[in-house]
C-alpha positions as CSV (number, residue, x, y, z in Angstrom):
1,M,-0.3,0.1,0.0
2,A,1.1,3.6,-0.8
3,V,0.3,6.8,1.0
4,Y,-0.8,9.2,-1.9
5,Q,-1.1,12.8,-0.8
6,S,-2.2,15.7,-3.2
7,K,-3.8,19.1,-2.7
8,V,-7.6,18.8,-3.7
9,N,-8.3,21.1,-6.8
10,S,-10.4,24.1,-6.3
11,E,-13.2,22.3,-8.1
12,E,-12.9,19.1,-6.1
13,E,-12.1,20.9,-2.6
14,N,-13.2,19.0,0.6
15,E,-15.1,20.6,3.2
16,S,-12.1,21.8,5.5
17,G,-10.1,23.0,2.5
18,L,-6.9,21.0,4.0
19,D,-4.6,18.6,2.1
20,E,-6.5,15.1,1.2
21,Q,-4.6,12.0,2.4
22,R,-5.5,8.7,1.7
23,T,-4.1,5.0,1.5
24,V,-4.3,3.2,-2.1
25,T,-2.3,0.7,-3.7
26,C,0.4,1.2,-6.4
27,K,-1.9,0.7,-9.1
28,E,-4.3,3.4,-7.7
29,A,-1.5,5.7,-7.1
30,A,-0.3,5.4,-10.8
31,A,-4.1,6.0,-12.1
32,I,-3.8,9.3,-10.0
33,H,-0.6,10.0,-10.9
34,E,2.4,8.0,-13.3
35,K,5.1,9.3,-11.1
36,E,3.3,7.5,-8.3
37,M,3.9,3.9,-9.8
38,Y,7.7,4.5,-10.3
39,V,7.9,5.4,-6.8
40,C,5.8,2.7,-5.2
41,E,7.8,-0.1,-7.6
42,T,11.4,1.6,-6.2
43,V,9.7,1.4,-2.4
44,T,8.9,-2.4,-3.1
45,A,12.5,-3.2,-4.6
46,D,14.3,-1.6,-1.8
47,R,12.3,-3.2,0.8
48,E,13.2,-6.7,-1.0
49,E,16.8,-6.0,-0.8
50,I,16.5,-4.9,2.7
51,K,15.0,-8.2,3.4
52,E,17.7,-9.8,1.3
53,F,20.3,-8.1,3.5
54,E,18.4,-8.3,6.7
55,A,18.7,-12.1,6.3
56,W,22.5,-12.3,5.3
57,V,23.7,-9.8,8.3
58,K,23.5,-11.0,11.7
59,P,22.0,-9.0,14.6
60,Q,24.5,-7.0,16.4
61,I,25.2,-8.3,19.8
62,E,27.0,-5.8,22.0
63,G,30.9,-7.1,22.8
64,M,30.5,-9.8,20.0
65,V,31.8,-10.2,16.4
66,P,29.9,-11.9,13.9
67,V,31.3,-15.0,12.3
68,Y,30.2,-15.6,8.7
69,G,30.3,-19.0,6.8
70,R,31.0,-21.5,9.5
71,S,29.4,-22.8,12.4
72,I,30.2,-20.1,14.9
73,D,28.0,-17.7,15.3
74,Y,30.0,-14.9,17.3
75,I,33.4,-14.5,19.0
76,S,33.6,-12.0,22.0
77,L,35.6,-8.7,21.3
78,E,38.2,-10.2,23.6
79,D,38.7,-13.1,21.6
80,F,39.2,-11.1,18.3
81,D,41.7,-8.9,20.1
82,L,43.1,-12.3,21.2
83,M,43.3,-13.4,17.5
84,G,44.9,-10.1,16.5
85,R,47.7,-10.3,18.9
86,T,48.2,-14.2,17.8
87,V,48.6,-13.3,14.2
88,F,50.9,-10.8,14.8
89,A,53.1,-12.7,16.9
90,E,52.7,-15.8,14.3
91,A,52.7,-13.8,11.1
92,K,53.5,-10.2,11.4
93,T,56.1,-10.5,8.3
94,E,53.9,-12.6,6.5
95,S,51.6,-11.3,3.3
96,F,48.2,-10.1,4.4
97,T,46.8,-13.3,2.8
98,G,49.0,-15.1,5.3
99,K,47.9,-13.2,8.3
100,V,44.3,-14.1,7.0
101,A,45.2,-17.9,6.8
102,V,46.5,-18.1,10.5
103,A,43.6,-16.5,11.5
104,E,41.7,-19.1,9.7
105,V,43.4,-21.8,11.1
106,I,42.4,-20.5,14.7
107,L,38.9,-20.2,13.6
108,N,39.2,-24.0,11.9
109,R,40.6,-25.5,15.3
110,V,37.4,-24.0,17.3
111,E,34.9,-25.7,14.5
112,S,36.9,-28.8,14.5
113,E,35.8,-31.5,17.4
114,N,39.3,-32.5,17.8
115,F,40.1,-29.0,19.3
116,P,38.7,-26.8,22.0
117,D,35.7,-25.0,21.3
118,T,36.6,-21.3,22.0
119,V,39.5,-19.1,20.5
120,E,40.8,-18.5,24.0
121,E,41.1,-22.5,24.7
122,V,42.4,-22.9,21.4
123,I,45.3,-20.1,21.4
124,K,46.4,-21.3,25.1
125,K,46.3,-25.1,24.7
126,D,49.8,-26.2,25.4
127,G,51.7,-26.8,22.2
128,A,49.6,-25.3,20.0
129,F,51.1,-21.6,19.5
130,S,54.6,-21.1,20.5
131,S,54.2,-17.4,20.5
132,W,51.7,-17.9,23.3
133,E,53.9,-20.4,25.6
134,N,57.2,-17.5,25.0
135,G,55.1,-14.5,25.8
136,S,55.0,-13.1,22.2
137,V,51.1,-12.9,22.3
138,A,51.0,-10.9,25.4
139,E,53.5,-8.6,24.0
140,A,51.9,-8.3,21.0
141,P,50.5,-4.6,19.8
142,L,46.6,-4.8,18.2
143,D,48.3,-4.4,14.8
144,D,45.8,-2.7,12.4
145,E,46.8,-5.2,9.3
146,C,46.4,-8.2,11.6
147,L,43.1,-7.1,13.1
148,E,42.1,-6.6,9.4
149,A,43.1,-10.1,8.5
150,V,41.3,-11.6,11.5
151,Q,38.0,-9.6,9.9
152,D,38.8,-11.0,6.6
153,A,38.6,-14.6,8.2
154,V,35.7,-13.9,10.3
155,N,33.5,-12.2,7.6
156,E,34.2,-15.1,4.9
157,R,35.9,-18.6,5.0
158,A,39.0,-18.8,2.4
159,L,40.6,-22.1,3.7
160,P,38.7,-25.1,4.0
161,E,37.5,-26.2,7.3
162,S,39.7,-28.8,7.6
163,V,43.0,-27.0,7.7
164,V,43.9,-26.4,11.2
165,Y,47.8,-27.0,11.1
166,F,50.4,-24.6,10.1
167,R,54.0,-24.4,10.8
168,E,57.2,-22.2,9.9
169,G,59.8,-24.0,7.4
170,R,58.4,-27.0,6.8
171,Y,55.1,-29.6,6.8
172,H,54.4,-31.0,10.3
173,D,55.0,-34.9,10.5
174,F,51.2,-35.1,11.2
175,G,48.4,-33.8,8.9
176,I,48.1,-33.7,5.4
177,P,50.0,-31.1,3.5
178,Y,47.4,-28.7,2.1
179,M,49.3,-25.4,0.8
180,I,52.5,-22.7,1.6
181,I,51.9,-19.2,1.9
182,G,55.2,-17.3,2.3
183,R,57.1,-19.2,5.1
184,H,54.2,-21.2,6.3
185,Y,53.2,-24.5,5.6
186,F,49.5,-25.3,6.4
187,S,47.8,-28.7,6.8
188,S,44.8,-30.5,6.9
189,E,43.1,-33.0,9.1
190,E,41.9,-34.8,5.9
191,I,42.9,-34.9,2.1
192,E,41.2,-31.9,0.3
193,Q,40.9,-30.7,-2.9
194,K,42.9,-27.4,-3.8
């Protein structure tokens, strides 16, 4: 329904002499004035685009960051910052793509049944990240590029969910070699198509 408002001609003036406002369909509005049909169609199209957008975008929750394309719905701002610091400590000299891949490994581990269920537990797990154990994560700054890499990782999956390992210089003795980005060798829990 559209609301059509117009000045009433002096010939058709209503008793009060005020503007007339009434609710009409788009077709009725078009019959009253051709331009109204265009406006009605535009409003309808905009509403459909908004519904599509709202279906894709997750609601904002204070203190949480939405995660897309994964079984994780949200991570806390603290976990987001911890990921940024970990990416800095593990991949500060790597390309942006390499930084995103490290962030993806963290999220993939959270999703895997073989690792803890939270970002903090994944990062702080004994033997998981040498940068946590040697104190580099605690000392790492909140670097803009590393935070942007984490944002890319939470916005869209780039690596398959089975890629849960990386190491500098060579592949781990476990896992299936997947790809090399810079000096990091990424491996998966199972064979993946590249």
